[in-house]
N, C-alpha and C positions, 0 to 999 in steps of 0.2 A: 819526100824521103821522111820529112818529120811528120807526116802524117802517117806515114807504114810505120816508123816506130811507135807513134801514139796507139797504132790498131794492135800493134806486136804486145804491148804493154797491156792494154785492156786484155787481150788473148790470155796473156801468162798470168795476170789477177784472176782471172775466171777460173782457169784450170787450178791454180792454188786453192781456189775457194770450192771447188767441186770433189778434188780429191778427198777431204773429210767426209763429205756427202756418201760418196761412193763406199769408202771405208766402214761408214758408220754400218752399211748394209751388210757387211761382209760377217761371215760367220765364224767367232772364234775358236769353237768347237765343234766342228760339223759331226763326226763321229761320236755316238754316244751310244751308253747302255741304259736301257730302262728296266728296273725292277718290279715285279708284280706279283702280287700272291693269289694266284686263282683266275689267269688270265680270261678263259672261258664266261667267268660269270657277267652277267648283265651291271654289275657293279661298276666293272672297267669296260661296258661296251666302246665309249669313246675311242679309247687306245686301239682297241680292235681295228675300228672303222678308219682311225687315223692310218693305221699300218695298210690294211687291206686296199684302202682308197687312193692309196700313194700320197695322202697329204704331207707326210714326213719329206720325203723326195723332193716333192714341189716346193717346200721350204728348203733344199739344200742339205738337209739331216741324212746321214747315213746311221738308221737307228737298229739296234739289236735288242730285242726284247727278252728279258730271261723270267721265265715262269716259276717260282716257288710256291710251296706246298700253301702258305699263306701269309698276311700281309706282314706277319712280326718278322717271318723270315727276310722278306724284302727290305724290311727297315734295318735289320742286322747287316745286309748287303750293302746297304747305303754308308751305314757308319764304319762299316769295314772298308769300304774303298773299291770294293767289285762291281758297285754300280754306280751310274752316276745321278740317275735319276729314278723318283719311284712314284709307281702310280698305286695309291693307296690311301689308308683312312687319313680324313682330318683329324681324328684324335691324337695320333702320333706327333703332330706339330707341338701339341701341349703336353704331352706326357715326356717329350724328349726334353723341352725346356725345362720342364722340372729337374731333369738330370743333367743339366749343365750342357746340353747338345742344342744347337741353333738350327734350325731347320723352318722353312717356310712353305707353305701352300702358293702356287701360283694359278691354278685354274681348279675349277669345282667340276666335277663329273655328273656326280647326281646330289641331288637335295634331299632323297629320302636315305634311311641309311637300307630300305630294302631288304633287311634281316628277318628271318622269320624263324621263331621258335616253334617246333611241333614234336608230337610224339606218336605214338601209337593210339590207334581209336580207344582202346580199354583205358590207357592212362590218361589220354586227355579227357574223357568221361567224368573222371575224377579230378580233374584240374579246375581250379576255381580263382587261383591267384599264384602269384610268383612265390609265395610262401611254401606250396606245394613242390617248389623243385627240391627243397631240402633232402641231402641224402643222394640224390640223383647223380647218374653217369652222364654228361652232358657232352655230347661232340661238338666240336667247333673248327673251323678251317684250320687253326693253329694256336697254341696257348698264345696269348697275349695279342690277338689279333682283334678287330673290329668286332667279330661273331663272339669273342670271349668277353670284349667289353659290354656286350649287349646285355650278354646274362648277368655281368656284375650290378649292371644299371637296374635290373630288373629284380635282383636280391635285395640291393640296396632300398628298392620301395617298399620291400615286405621286411625291412629291418635286418637282414641277413648280410654276413659277410662273405666274400667270395669263396673261401675254403668252406661254407656249408655245401660246396657240391664238389663232384669231381669231373675235372676238364681233362676232356682226351681231344687230341688233335686228331682229326679225320682227313683235311684238304678238302678240295672244292670240286672234286671228280667224280666218276663213277664208283671210285673206291667207298667214299662218302655213303652212296646210297645203300652200297652192299652191306657195309658194317651196319646201318640202320635197320635195313631188312632182316639182318640175321641176329637181331635182339642185343647185339653186344653192347649197346647203350641205351638210356632209358628215353633220352630226347636228343634233339639235334637242334643246333643254332647256325642257319647257313643261309645261302642266298640262290637264286635263280641261276642257271636251269637246273641246279642239285634238287629244291624243293618242289619243283613242280613234277620232276622225275618220281620224286617221294610219292607225292600225291596222287600221280598215275597209277601207282602200284595199288591204291584203294585202302591201306592201312594206317595213312599217316595223316594226321590233322593238325593244323596250324592251330596253335592256342595264341599266340603274339605274333601279328603281322603287320608289318611298317613296309609293306608295298603298297598302302594306301594312304589318302591324307587322314582318314580317320585313325588307324593304328599309328600314324605319325604323330597325330595330336593327343593320344592316349598315353604313348610311351615319353614323348620329349616336351608336349604342351607347347610346340611352336617351330620357328625355323630350324632348320639343322643344316649340317655340312657333313657329307660322307666323305663318297671316294673323290680323290682330287689328284692333282699333281705336284709333288712336293720335292723339295732341294734343299742342300745346304744353304744357309743363307749367303755364305760367299759365291755361292756360284751364281746366282744374277747381278752380283756386282762384277765379278770376274768375265761373265758371259753374257752380257746383256742382251746381245743379238741374237745369241742361241736360244736364250730363255725366250726371248719374243718369238722365234721359229718355231720352238716346242709348242707354245701355247696357240700361235696360228693355227697350227696342223690339228691341235686339240678343238679348236673352235669350229674349225671348218667340219669336224666330226660330229660336231654337236649341232651345227646347224642342219648337216644331212639327216642327223635322225630325227630333227624337230620338222622337217620337210617330207620327210619319204614316208611310205606306207609300208606296214608290218612285212609284208612280203619282199617289198625293196631292201628291207634291213635285214632280212633274214638271207636274202641273195648275196649281200656283202660280207658276211662273216663265214669263216672256212667251214666246210661241211663237216670237218672232224667235231666242230662243235657239240652236234646233235646227232642222235641216233633215229630218232622221230621227228622228222621237220614238223610234221602238223603241232606236236607237242611243244616244240621250242617257239613255233609261233604263237602259240596260245600263253606260254611264259613270258614270251617278249610283250604282247599285250598287257599283261598285269604289270611291268615294270617301265611302261614308258612315261608315266607321269612325272617320273623323278628328273626327267631330262628336260623338262620344260622350265627353263632357266636360262640365263646370259652368261654363265659360266664363272661369276662372281660371289664371294663368301662375303655376307654381309655381317655386321657388327652383332645382330642380335643371333644369328646363326653360332657364330663363335662363341658367346656368352653361353647358350644354351647347350653345348658340346662342353664346355668348361664346367659349367654347373654340375652335370651329369658325373662327370670324371670325379668331382669332389666328392661326390656320394661313396666312393668304395676306393679311391687310387691313394693312399696315405702320402706317397710323393708328391701328388699334386696339392692333397692339404695341405701339405707344410711349406710349400714353395709360393713365392711370390711371382705370378704369372703375368706378363704382358702379352695380351692377347695381339696387340697390334703388331707384334713381331712373327706372330706365326701366320700371317699372311702379307703376301704382295701382290696386290690385284692390279697394279698398273698395266700388266702386260695383258692382262684379260679383259680389261675395260678397253684397251686399245685393238685388240683382236675384236673384242664384238662390233668397236665401230666399223673396222674395215669388213666385219663379215655379218653382216646383218640378215 
């Protein structure tokens, strides 16, 4: 009898010890809404793959993705409380800290900004430097978005302020292509597949292209952080298991892209993302280099983004920014170990 009681005590103790371990894996917030500005863009390809391949569901998450005309709109939705998470530009974590809003990146989707500035052949022939942009009407996904900030960085390199050009929000769909083709704007700052569709038309020429290592070096001079998953700082503190589940799903998507052929990747995205499958595949191949990383934002990348924002953003210039508070890479590091 004494042996039985001893055994029962051991079992009870094990049960008590095991409960926290089981609870530690429970998702605090399994139902989520993710905002994104231009979901079909390659800038956010890992998000689409995570959704289409069922990686969110595999992590126990019920995710609804809301698509907005641009990243700035997705950010507004997060600040307004209508989405829980954003798939957006890392730059916003810095600009918002300057405004007293605490948001942090949990996962890096792309290491290249992959933004292209282009214009008609006639205008491109006369383009020599960003100084030539002065007075132009330039289309971006949305005012305040990463495509807008890209234009601002280029203008700053020429000693020009953001108001040296007129910024027009055109979105990230076929509508943006049509606006450019109709000549309603002088230049376009956008991403693939929008850019490749314009190139295929024959009268659109990239004059600045950060889809390549050379373009990234020319514009940013080194490491960079582009598309990411970001959340309010309190989110990861309040829902750590949920945050890990989100990052796990995104890491699986990143690994899928890295291990798959272009054909396999194209097969994984919705057919609604393209009208010409061969053109879409060609555009994808121009962007695959951006996904060759481990999902972690390094401090050098953060510093380069911060440096460029300071060249044109008065709010960032006058604020004291703690870059360490714009990233929380523990979840990505853990996921990278799990999914090699």
